[in-house]
N, C-alpha and C positions, 0 to 999 in steps of 0.2 A: 430767218423767220419765214414761216409759210404764209402765203397770201390768204387773207381772210375776207369774207363777205358776209353781210347780215341778211338773214332770211326770216320773215315772219309768217306764220300761219295762224289765222284765227281759228279757234277750236270750238269748244262746246258753246252753243248759242241757246238762249232761252226761246226766242221766236225766230223762225226762218220760214221761207217759202216751202211749199210742199216738195218732197223729193220722191222719185220713183224707186223701184227695187233695183239696186245695182250692188256691186261688190267693192271689196277693198281696193285702195289705190295707194301705191308707194309714193312717198315724197321724192321729188326729183328737182334737179337744177340744170339749166342750160349751161354747158361748158363748150364754147365754140359752136360747132354744128351738131353736137350730141347732147342727149339728156342722160345724166347719171343719177343713180339711186343714192339718196342720202342715207348714210349708215355710219354707225360707230365702227371703227376698225380695232380699237383697243378696249378690252374689258378688264376690270369692272368700270362702269360709269361712276365716277366719284361725284357726289352731289352734296350740297349744303342746303339747310333750311333756315329761312329768315327767322330770327329770334323775336317773333311778334305774334301774339294771339289776337283774337277778336272776341266779341261777345259770344259766350257759349263754347268757345274752343280755345284752349291754351296752345302755346307753341309746341309743347310736348305732345299733346293730343293730335295736333296737326301732323307732326313728324311721324307719329305712330301710324296714322291713317295712310300717309304717303308711302311709308315702308311696306305696309300690307299691300297697297295697290301695285307697287312695282314688283313685289313678290309674286303677284298674280301672273304677270308676264313671264317672270323667270321660271315659273312652274310649268310652262308649256314644254312638254317632253320632246317635241320635235324641233325645238329651237334652242340655240345656245346664247344666252345673255346673262349678265350679272351686273350688280351695282354695289356701291359701298356708301353708306351715310357717313360723311366726314365729321359733321358737327353743325352746331348752330352758328349763325353769322349775322352781323349787322348789315351786310351787303344786301342790295335789293335785286330782284329779278330784272334782267334786261341790260345790265351793264356789261361792257366789253372788258372783262377782268379775268378771263381764263378760269372762271368759276361757274359751274352749273348750279344755279340757285333756284329754289322753289319756295314761294312764300306769298303772303297777302300784299296787295296794293289797292289803293282806292282809285278807281277809274270811273267816275260818275258819267263821263261823256260816253262810255261804252256800256250803256245801261241795258243792253241785251246780251252782253258777253259775260258768261260766268267765269271763264278762264281762257288763257291763250298761251301758246308755246312759241318761243322764238329760238333761232339758231345762229351761230357763227359757224361757217363751213370753210373748208379748204377749197379754194377756187380752182385748184389743179385737178382734183379727183372727186370732190363731193363729200369727202369724209366729214363727219360732224366733229367739231372741235369744242364746242360749248353749246349748251341749251339751257334756257331759263323758262320757268313757268310761273305766271302770276294768277292768283285767285282774287277775284274782284270783291272788295269789302262792301260794295253797295248792296250785296245780297246777304241774307242770313245763312249761317253755316252750322253744321252739326257733325259730330263723329259718333253719335249714338249707335249702338250695335244694331238696333232695329229701325233706325231712322227717326227723324223728328218731324212732325207735321209742321209745314210752313217753312222748313229749313232745308237747304240743299246739302246733300251728303258729300263730305269731303272725299271719302274713299272712291265713290262712284265717279265723280268728276276727275279725280286724280288718275284712275285707270284709263280714262279717255285721253287725258293730256299726256300721260306717260307712253301711251301708244304712239302719239305724235313724236315725243322725245326719242323714241326708238326708231322712227322712220316711217310710220304709217300715216297716210292722209285720211280723208273722210270716206266713209261708206254711206250708202243711202239704203241699206237694207232695213227699212223701217216703214211704218204706216202712221200717218197723222190724220187729224180731222181739223177742219177750219172752225175756230171759235172766235169770239169777240176779242180783237186785238192781236190775233196771230193764229198759231196752230198748236195743237196738243198731240203729244206722242201717244199712240194707242199700243203699239208694239214695235220692237226693234230686234233684228237678228244680228246686230253688231254693236259693240260698245263704241265703235268709231262713227256711229250715226251722229250727225252734227247738231241735232236738236235734242236738248236734255229732257229727260222725264220730269214730271212735276216735282216740286219741292216735297221732300219726305220719302221719295221713292229710292230704293237701294238696289234695283234690279241690275244696274250696270256694274256691280261689283264682280260679276262673273263673265268670262269671255265666251263668245259664240264661235261657231265653226269658221265664219268669215275672218274673225280676228286671228284665230289660230293659224289659218292658212296664210294670212298676210305676214305675220311675224316669222313663220317658218320659211316663207319664201325668201325673206331677207337673211335670216340667220339659221338656216336649216341644218339639222344634224345629218350624218350619213344614213341613219334609220329613216329619216324623212325622205331622203332621195330614193332609197330602196323601196319604201312602202307606199308612197303616194305617186300620183301621176298628174298629167296635164292634158288640156285640150287647146289646140291652136288652130287658127284659121283666119278668115276675113269676113267682114260685114260689107256687103256691096249693095248699091242701088243703081239700077240701069247700067250695070257693068263697071261702075266706078266705086272706089273705096269710100267708106263712110267714116268720118272722123268724129270721135266722141260718142260712139254708140256704146250702150251698156249691155253687157252680156252676162247672164246669170246661169250657172250650172247647178241644177237641182238634182239631188240624189233621192229618188222616190223610196228607196229601201230604208234610208235613215232620216229623211226629211231635212238634211243639211243643205245649205245654200252657200256657194262661193262665187264671186263674180270678178269681172275684169272689164277693161275698156279697150276700144280700138282708138289708138292714139297717133297713127301715122296715116299718110295720104292714101295708102293702098287699103286701108281699113283692117289691117292685121291686128290680131289680139292673141294673148296667151292667158289662160286661166290655170294657175298652178295650185298645188296643195289639195288635189281632189282624191277622194277615196276610190279605190279600184271598183269598177262596175259601171252599169248603165247610168247615164245622166240625161236629163232633159235640158235643152238650151233655149234661152229666150233672149232676144235683142230688143231694146227699146230706146227711145230718145230721152234726153234729160230736158223735157219740155215743160215740166212743172216744178223745177227746182232752181236753186241759186247756182248758176254755172260757176261763178267765181269761187264757190266753196269746194270745187272739185278740180278745176282746170286753170292753167295759166291763161290770162286774158288774150294772149297772142295766138291761142289755138282756135282755129276756125271750126267750131263745133257745129255739126249738122243736126238740126232738130226736125227737119222736114221728112219724116218717114213714120210708117205705122209699126206698131208692135208686131214682132214675128217670132213664132216658135219654129225651131228647126224641125224638118219633116220627120225625123226618126231619132230614136235614142242613140246617144254616142257613148260607146264603151271605153272607159278609161283603163289602160293597162297598169298593173302594179310596177312602179319604178320606171315607167316610160311615158310616152305621149301619143295622143291621137292627133294627127296633123291634117291640114288641108280641108278643114270644115268650112264651107262657105254658106253663110246665112244671107239670103237674098231678100232685102226689104223693099217695100214699095213706097213711092211718095204719097204724102197725105192728099 
């Protein structure tokens, strides 16, 4: 029997602290002295749906919305993923039962969490063995084609959660404004942004460039490897590496944004899945966001530096990478 460990990632949240513009982050787990990317090694991912509906949504309607949502990820041409709906079950999400289960649960204590994804992983190599997703019944839900005022859209939230199930963590490519009791999303350039749109909104049924780059980075096709490129380098402050800097690559020709993070002591970063051509780079601290939504609490994230644009455009080659880019930031 392969050694198993449980890993939980809290996902779509109704209210969260503000977040800066950053990019996708792959889920990882510490195995000894290394961090490995969590990913499925065998496809299709076989999943069950709990045979339980809620007010306004039957179990069949829920399953149909989930199937459409995971199909959105499978439709990415530069990534190879697949899944199979096995059937309805009485099993609940979260059990260590070798079943990937998606369904409703009542979690009144988690009154800001719309849904969450958990994993059981192989502790020798980080492969995902089982993943479960619960949708919180303390919120009203809908599967209406055009959305329902005052109800959260199952398909939109499922797209976000299924991104986690496939191995993506949170992105902060979004803009919020402070309102009474929390924050409201004004715009988002990734369905993996951790703050949900208001009830009734269905914008997150469609993937953005950051989501596509993220899933392709994990499960990329040969065409992805040949047709896209990367930028790698370091973020430094006073000659030392910066941990936890957020770097965004913006393509002015298409308006697409893809991001990455510096996660090592020397401040190194890699941003993959970029279109060929010039990109504008920006580095910034996660100083107005919930750090725990993005990084393990053992990481010594540096927040003490100013936003910095790289001095010139960086050209991404097709099927290759531009290396040794150093973004020098200054202390606040």
